[in-house]
C-alpha positions in Angstrom: 86.9 105.2 150.2 87.3 107.4 147.2 90.2 109.8 147.2 88.9 113.4 147.3 90.2 116.3 145.3 91.5 117.6 148.6 93.5 114.4 149.1 95.0 114.8 145.7 96.0 118.4 146.4 97.5 117.3 149.7 99.4 114.6 147.8 100.8 117.2 145.4 102.0 119.3 148.4 103.5 116.2 150.0 105.5 115.0 147.0 106.3 118.5 145.9 109.5 118.9 143.9 110.6 115.3 144.5 108.6 114.4 141.3 109.4 115.9 138.0 106.9 118.2 136.3 106.9 116.6 132.9 106.2 118.4 129.7 102.8 118.6 128.0 103.5 119.4 124.3 101.5 119.4 121.1 102.5 116.9 118.5 102.1 118.8 115.2 102.9 115.7 113.1 100.6 113.3 114.9 97.9 115.9 115.0 98.1 116.4 111.2 98.2 112.6 110.5 95.2 111.9 112.7 93.3 115.1 112.0 93.2 115.9 115.7 94.6 118.3 118.3 96.9 115.9 120.2 99.1 116.9 123.2 101.5 114.4 124.7 102.2 114.2 128.4 105.7 112.8 128.8 105.5 110.8 132.0 108.2 108.6 130.5 110.6 111.4 131.5 110.2 110.8 135.2 113.4 109.6 136.9 112.3 106.0 136.9 110.5 106.6 133.5 107.0 106.2 134.8 104.1 108.0 136.4 104.2 105.4 139.1 106.5 107.6 141.1 103.6 109.9 142.0 101.6 107.3 143.8 104.5 105.4 145.3 106.1 108.5 146.9 102.8 109.7 148.2 102.2 106.3 149.9 105.7 106.2 151.4 105.4 109.7 152.8 101.9 108.9 154.2 103.4 106.1 156.4 104.3 106.5 160.0 107.9 106.0 161.3 107.3 102.5 162.7 106.0 101.3 159.3 108.9 102.8 157.5 111.4 101.1 159.8 109.8 97.7 159.3 109.8 98.2 155.5 107.4 97.6 152.7 106.6 94.9 150.2 104.9 95.3 146.8 104.1 93.3 143.7 104.7 94.9 140.4 105.3 94.2 136.7 108.1 96.8 136.9 107.2 100.4 137.1 105.6 100.4 140.6 108.6 98.4 141.7 111.1 100.8 140.4 109.3 103.8 141.9 109.1 102.2 145.3 112.7 101.0 145.1 114.1 104.4 144.2 112.1 106.5 146.6 111.9 103.9 149.4 115.7 103.4 149.5 116.2 107.2 149.1 114.0 107.7 152.2 115.7 104.9 154.2 112.8 102.4 153.9 113.6 98.7 153.3 111.9 97.7 150.1 111.0 94.1 148.9 109.5 93.7 145.4 107.8 90.6 144.0 107.6 90.5 140.2 105.9 88.0 137.9 108.4 85.7 136.2 107.4 87.2 132.8 108.6 90.7 133.8 111.1 92.2 131.2 114.6 91.9 132.4 115.2 95.6 132.1 112.6 96.3 134.8 113.9 93.6 137.1 117.5 94.8 136.9 116.6 98.4 137.4 114.7 97.7 140.6 117.7 95.9 141.9 120.0 98.8 140.9 117.9 101.1 143.0 118.5 98.9 146.0 115.4 96.8 146.4 115.3 93.1 147.2 113.6 91.5 144.2 111.9 88.1 144.1 110.4 86.6 141.0 107.2 84.5 141.6 104.2 83.6 139.6 103.1 84.2 136.0 99.8 86.0 136.6 99.0 89.2 138.5 96.7 87.3 140.9 99.3 84.6 141.6 102.0 87.1 142.3 99.8 89.2 144.5 98.8 86.2 146.6 102.5 85.4 147.2 103.2 89.0 148.1 100.3 89.2 150.6 101.8 86.1 152.3 105.2 87.6 152.4 103.8 90.8 154.0 102.1 88.8 156.7 105.2 86.6 157.4 107.6 89.5 157.7 105.2 92.1 159.2 105.8 94.4 156.2 103.4 97.1 154.9 101.9 96.0 151.6 101.8 98.8 149.0 99.3 97.8 146.4 100.2 99.0 142.9 96.7 100.6 142.3 94.1 99.6 144.9 95.3 102.0 147.6 93.8 105.4 148.4 97.2 107.1 148.8 98.5 105.6 145.6 95.4 106.7 143.7 95.7 110.2 145.2 99.3 110.4 144.1 98.5 109.4 140.6 95.8 112.0 140.6 98.4 114.8 140.8 99.0 114.1 137.1 95.5 115.4 136.4 96.2 118.6 138.4 99.4 119.1 136.5 97.9 118.7 133.0 95.1 121.1 133.7 97.5 123.7 135.0 99.6 123.3 131.9 96.6 123.4 129.5 93.4 124.6 131.3 91.3 124.3 128.2 91.8 120.5 127.6 88.7 118.8 126.3 89.7 115.1 126.5 92.2 113.1 128.5 93.2 109.6 127.2 95.0 107.3 129.5 96.2 103.6 129.7 94.3 101.4 132.1 95.5 98.3 133.9 94.2 98.1 137.5 92.8 101.6 137.2 94.8 103.6 139.7 96.0 106.2 137.2 92.7 106.9 135.5 90.8 106.9 138.8 93.1 109.5 140.4 93.2 111.6 137.3 89.5 111.5 136.8 88.8 112.7 140.3 91.2 115.6 140.0 90.3 116.6 136.4 86.5 116.4 136.9 86.7 118.6 140.0 88.5 121.3 138.1 86.8 121.0 134.7 83.6 118.9 135.0 82.9 118.9 131.2 86.2 117.2 130.4 86.0 113.8 128.8 88.2 111.0 130.4 88.9 108.0 128.2 90.6 104.8 129.2 92.4 102.4 126.9 93.2 98.7 127.6 94.8 96.0 125.6 92.4 93.5 124.1 94.4 90.8 125.9 93.7 92.2 129.3 90.4 94.0 129.0 88.6 93.4 132.4 88.0 97.0 133.3 86.7 97.9 129.9 84.5 94.8 129.9 83.0 95.7 133.3 82.6 99.3 132.3 80.8 98.4 129.0 78.6 95.8 130.7 79.8 92.9 128.5 81.0 89.4 129.4 84.6 89.4 130.6 87.0 88.2 127.9 89.6 85.6 129.1 93.0 87.1 129.6 95.7 86.0 127.2 99.1 84.6 128.1 101.1 87.8 127.3 101.0 91.3 125.8 103.5 93.9 124.7 101.8 96.1 127.2 102.7 94.1 130.3 102.4 97.3 132.4 98.6 97.1 132.1 98.3 93.3 132.0 95.9 93.1 135.0 93.3 90.4 135.1 90.9 92.2 137.5 90.6 96.0 138.2 90.8 97.3 141.7 87.9 97.1 144.2 88.6 100.8 145.0 89.3 101.9 141.4 86.4 100.4 139.5 83.6 102.4 141.2 85.5 105.6 140.4 85.9 104.5 136.8 82.2 103.8 136.5 81.3 107.1 138.1 83.7 109.5 136.4 85.2 107.9 133.2 83.4 108.7 130.0 84.6 105.9 127.7 86.6 102.7 127.9 88.0 101.0 124.8 90.5 98.3 123.9 93.2 98.0 121.3 95.0 95.2 119.5 98.7 94.4 119.9 99.4 95.7 116.4 97.9 99.1 117.4 100.2 99.3 120.4 103.2 98.3 118.4 102.4 100.9 115.8 102.1 103.6 118.5 105.5 102.7 120.1 107.0 102.9 116.6 105.4 106.2 115.8 106.3 107.9 119.0 110.0 106.9 118.6 110.1 107.9 114.9 108.1 111.1 115.1 108.6 112.4 118.7 112.0 110.7 119.3 110.7 109.4 122.6 110.8 105.8 123.9 107.6 104.3 125.4 106.8 100.9 126.6 103.7 99.2 125.3 101.5 100.5 128.1 103.0 103.9 127.7 101.8 104.0 124.1 98.3 102.7 124.7 96.7 106.1 124.6 98.0 106.8 121.2 97.1 103.3 120.1 93.6 104.1 121.1 93.5 107.1 118.8 95.0 105.0 116.0 92.3 102.5 116.4 89.4 104.9 117.0 90.2 108.5 115.9 86.8 109.6 117.3 88.2 109.3 120.8 90.2 112.5 120.4 87.5 115.2 120.7 88.8 118.8 120.9 92.1 119.5 122.6 93.3 116.1 123.7 96.0 115.0 126.0 97.5 111.6 125.6 99.4 110.3 128.7 102.7 108.5 127.8 102.7 106.7 131.1 106.1 104.9 130.9 109.2 104.2 128.9 110.7 101.1 130.4 110.7 98.8 127.4 112.9 95.7 127.1 115.5 96.2 124.4 114.7 92.9 122.7 111.0 93.8 122.5 111.8 97.3 121.2 114.1 95.8 118.5 111.2 93.5 117.5 108.7 96.4 117.4 111.0 98.4 115.2 111.7 95.6 112.8 108.0 94.8 112.5 107.2 98.5 112.1 109.6 98.7 109.2 107.9 95.8 107.6 104.4 97.2 108.1 105.5 100.5 106.5 107.1 98.7 103.5 110.6 99.9 104.4 111.6 96.3 104.7 110.2 94.1 102.0 110.7 90.4 101.4 110.4 89.2 97.8 110.6 85.7 96.2 112.1 85.9 92.6 112.5 83.0 90.3 115.6 83.2 88.0 117.1 80.8 85.5 119.7 78.4 87.0 122.5 79.6 84.7 125.7 81.5 85.4 125.2 85.3 85.7 121.5 85.2 86.5 121.9 86.1 90.2 124.3 88.9 89.3 121.8 90.3 86.7 119.0 90.3 89.3 121.0 92.0 92.0 122.3 94.6 89.5 118.7 95.5 88.5 117.7 95.7 92.2 120.6 98.2 92.7 119.5 100.2 89.7 116.1 100.6 91.3 117.8 102.2 94.4 116.8 99.3 96.7 119.4 98.0 99.2 119.7 94.3 99.7 119.6 93.5 103.4 119.5 89.7 103.1 119.5 87.2 100.2 118.9 83.5 100.1 119.7 81.6 96.9 117.5 78.5 97.1 118.4 75.9 94.5 116.7 72.7 95.8 113.4 73.8 97.2 110.3 75.6 95.8 111.8 76.1 92.3 109.4 75.4 89.4 111.9 73.3 87.5 115.4 71.9 87.6 116.5 74.8 85.4 115.3 77.5 87.7 116.2 78.6 91.2 114.3 80.7 93.8 115.9 83.8 95.3 114.5 85.3 98.4 115.4 89.0 99.0 114.9 91.3 102.0 115.1 94.8 100.6 115.4 98.1 102.3 112.9 100.6 100.8 111.7 104.1 101.2 108.1 103.0 101.7 105.1 101.5 99.9 105.5 103.6 96.7 109.0 102.4 96.1 108.1 98.8 97.0 105.4 98.7 94.4 107.7 100.3 91.8 110.4 97.6 92.4 107.9 94.7 92.1 106.5 96.2 88.9 110.0 96.8 87.4 111.1 93.2 88.2 107.9 91.8 86.6 108.4 94.1 83.6 111.9 92.6 83.2 110.4 89.1 82.9 110.9 87.9 86.5 108.3 85.8 88.3 108.2 87.8 91.5 106.0 87.5 94.6 105.8 89.6 97.8 106.2 87.5 100.9 104.6 88.3 104.4 
């Protein structure tokens, strides 16, 4: 049963002011860089830092009293869990959450902080879901599916209503896609208000089932992991996929490097933290600028990123943008050679972050030694200037990946 526009409007009335109306703001810098008119929908500013609150709360408020007393169980990679934990406990509903063992620790701990019972089981969505279904039957709990549930889809659809109220002249909506609950609900809502609007879904290449089905191509095997674990779903929903086929205009996939680049750009430019899934819409435009037709809204669906992953993304982003550069420089193995090299590097306004003075390995002769430098730069132009200056000074220098 497809959620109707009327069901989505009813969901909005039901959840009301319990859900934050998040900003929709134009990004002048990203628009200029990508030659597009890009507006960012900051769903990472919800209390639990994800759009999932919309569907979770609508589902909880749609239950009868007997169901609420018995409690609910759900499987989730994190955001659905946090949303149910926060709103369920707030409403007095016992909440049990089952998470894959690969879920980032930040999401696990946050669900526990909100008061849910958390169990870790399985490494794939299907394995975790099967365990959750068994738990629901054993304990007589209501199973709240993260995306294949009419009330959840309708709740997510309230995001579409909200965006078109904030910007009625939007031409394109770009959203991340895992199981399809968000894009299905938003597509129903948006197309009912503005039939000509284009709705675009973005998946990670590592979990591309919905895009493969939509584009009528053989399903690619899922990979072991992705930075976008929030949309790491092996099979889209039985309820969501028909809506996607009927109402979504394009579905595309992006590489891990595109998602990392988007997380980095949003933090640097917009000063906003997104998880991998939350940055997937921007990653789609990085990979295919033609997706952004006319006035385009990108949904930043969540901000719950593990700090270790974020640290890695930032370091890798600095390397990609040539603000951290690793060089191998051969110098004579005589006193004062290392001091001369570092002095020259300093004169070139490059800060030494790390240095390895390698005397025994990889040197061309017993009278030479290899120095590996990690240098802090302003960007590609300075990096090239430093390499050229070192070469002009007579050093054998090579940039290392």
